[in-house]
C-alpha positions as CSV (number, residue, x, y, z in Angstrom):
1,M,247.0,228.6,92.0
2,T,245.0,225.4,91.3
3,A,247.3,223.2,93.4
4,T,246.8,225.6,96.3
5,W,243.0,225.2,96.1
6,I,243.2,221.5,95.7
7,R,245.5,221.3,98.8
8,V,243.1,223.5,100.8
9,L,240.1,221.5,99.8
10,A,241.8,218.2,100.4
11,S,243.1,219.3,103.8
12,Y,239.6,220.5,104.8
13,L,238.0,217.2,103.7
14,H,240.7,215.2,105.4
15,L,240.4,217.0,108.7
16,L,236.6,216.9,108.5
17,A,236.8,213.1,108.1
18,V,239.2,212.8,111.0
19,A,236.9,215.0,113.2
20,V,233.8,213.0,112.3
21,Y,235.5,209.6,112.8
22,L,237.4,210.4,115.9
23,G,234.9,212.8,117.5
24,G,232.0,210.4,116.8
25,S,233.9,207.4,118.2
26,V,234.8,209.3,121.4
27,A,231.1,210.5,121.8
28,M,229.8,207.0,121.2
29,E,232.3,205.3,123.6
30,F,232.5,207.9,126.4
31,V,229.1,209.6,126.3
32,L,226.4,207.4,124.7
33,G,227.7,204.1,126.0
34,P,227.8,205.1,129.7
35,A,224.5,207.0,129.4
36,Q,222.7,203.8,128.2
37,R,223.3,202.2,131.6
38,F,220.8,204.6,133.1
39,V,218.0,203.7,130.7
40,P,215.8,200.6,130.9
41,P,217.4,197.7,128.8
42,A,214.8,197.7,126.0
43,Q,215.1,201.5,125.6
44,A,218.9,201.3,125.7
45,Q,218.8,198.7,123.0
46,V,216.7,200.9,120.7
47,L,218.8,204.0,121.5
48,G,222.0,202.1,120.8
49,Q,220.6,200.6,117.6
50,K,219.3,203.9,116.2
51,S,222.4,206.0,117.1
52,A,224.7,203.3,115.8
53,D,222.8,203.1,112.5
54,R,223.3,206.8,112.0
55,F,226.9,206.8,113.2
56,L,227.8,204.0,110.8
57,V,226.8,206.1,107.8
58,L,229.2,208.8,109.0
59,V,231.9,206.2,109.7
60,W,231.7,204.7,106.3
61,A,231.7,208.2,104.7
62,A,234.8,209.2,106.7
63,L,236.5,205.9,105.8
64,A,235.8,206.5,102.1
65,L,236.9,210.1,102.3
66,F,240.3,209.4,103.9
67,P,242.0,207.8,100.9
68,V,240.4,210.3,98.4
69,S,241.4,213.4,100.4
70,G,244.7,211.8,101.3
71,M,245.6,211.1,97.7
72,L,244.7,214.7,96.7
73,L,246.9,215.9,99.5
74,F,249.7,213.6,98.6
75,F,249.8,214.7,94.9
76,S,249.2,218.4,95.6
77,L,252.2,218.5,98.0
78,S,254.5,217.1,95.3
79,D,255.5,214.1,97.3
80,Q,255.3,211.7,94.4
81,H,259.0,210.9,94.8
82,L,258.0,208.8,97.7
83,V,256.3,206.4,95.3
84,T,258.4,206.6,92.2
85,H,261.9,206.3,93.6
86,G,261.3,203.5,96.1
87,G,261.1,206.0,98.9
88,M,257.9,204.5,100.2
89,F,259.8,201.9,102.1
90,S,263.1,203.6,102.7
91,T,262.2,207.1,104.0
92,S,260.6,208.0,107.3
93,A,257.8,209.8,105.5
94,G,257.2,206.9,103.3
95,L,257.1,204.4,106.1
96,T,254.8,206.6,108.1
97,L,252.5,206.8,105.1
98,V,252.5,203.0,104.6
99,A,251.7,202.6,108.3
100,M,248.8,205.0,108.0
101,M,247.4,203.1,105.0
102,A,247.8,199.7,106.8
103,L,246.0,201.1,109.9
104,W,243.2,202.5,107.6
105,A,242.8,199.0,106.2
106,V,242.4,197.6,109.7
107,L,239.7,200.2,110.4
108,V,237.9,199.2,107.3
109,V,238.1,195.5,108.2
110,N,236.9,196.2,111.8
111,G,234.1,198.4,110.4
112,A,233.0,195.6,108.1
113,L,233.0,193.1,111.0
114,I,230.9,195.4,113.1
115,T,228.5,196.4,110.3
116,F,228.0,193.1,108.5
117,V,228.8,190.4,111.2
118,F,228.1,191.6,114.7
119,R,225.4,194.3,114.2
120,P,222.9,191.9,112.5
121,R,223.3,189.6,115.5
122,L,222.2,192.4,117.7
123,A,219.3,193.5,115.6
124,G,217.0,190.5,116.2
125,K,214.2,190.3,118.7
126,V,214.8,188.4,121.9
127,A,211.2,187.4,122.5
128,A,210.4,184.2,120.6
129,R,207.1,183.6,118.9
130,G,205.0,180.6,118.9
131,G,206.0,177.6,121.0
132,A,209.7,178.6,121.5
133,V,211.4,177.1,124.5
134,A,213.2,179.0,127.1
135,G,216.5,177.5,126.0
136,A,216.2,179.1,122.5
137,V,215.5,182.5,124.1
138,A,218.4,182.1,126.5
139,G,220.7,181.1,123.5
140,R,219.5,184.1,121.6
141,I,220.3,186.4,124.5
142,E,223.7,184.9,124.9
143,A,224.5,185.3,121.2
144,M,223.4,189.0,121.4
145,Q,225.6,189.6,124.5
146,E,228.6,188.0,122.8
147,A,228.0,190.2,119.7
148,A,227.7,193.3,121.9
149,T,231.0,192.4,123.6
150,W,232.7,192.1,120.2
151,V,231.3,195.4,119.0
152,S,232.5,197.1,122.2
153,R,236.0,195.5,121.8
154,L,236.3,196.4,118.1
155,T,235.1,200.0,118.8
156,R,237.8,200.5,121.4
157,I,240.4,199.0,119.2
158,D,239.3,201.4,116.4
159,L,239.4,204.3,118.7
160,A,243.0,203.5,119.7
161,I,244.0,202.9,116.0
162,A,242.4,206.2,115.0
163,L,244.4,208.1,117.7
164,V,247.6,206.4,116.4
165,V,246.8,207.4,112.8
166,V,246.2,211.0,113.9
167,L,249.6,211.1,115.6
168,L,251.2,209.6,112.5
169,G,249.4,212.1,110.3
170,A,250.5,215.0,112.5
171,S,254.1,213.7,112.3
172,L,253.8,213.7,108.6
173,A,252.2,217.1,108.3
174,Y,254.6,218.9,110.7
175,G,257.7,216.9,110.1
176,N,259.0,214.1,108.0
177,G,257.1,211.2,109.7
178,I,258.2,209.2,112.8
179,L,258.8,205.7,111.5
């Protein structure tokens, strides 16, 4: 009876994390991003900054929840033989699981790049104070545009990876994996 409750809870948490991560990514990419084009640039920057700040909290929570709920699912389904008998690299289910873990690691690295490298570059003010020259302001704007381009690229890559992980997870949940 306890294993059933653990499995139900783990499944719920895992699917909740998938819905938050994937649903939020789709909303940010296909709803908020295009809508920002119809708002004055200064307001679009503030809107993007504030919504991304909130979304990043959800993203990191989902990324943290994936391995925890995944491990609970893994051990509640009695699939330990995949790890103990070398099946992790010799069975379709094991290879699918390894691929999902590797893709999760890519999502974490991309998230770290967005959060700690590119987002701080976007957060600064463009207007220079004091006797700043036009070249410094132009350089700052160029750096911000480059950071925005990288954030957009990484976000799209993350969305594609998340879709692949969902397909791999479905193949694992409803079959024996596909790799």
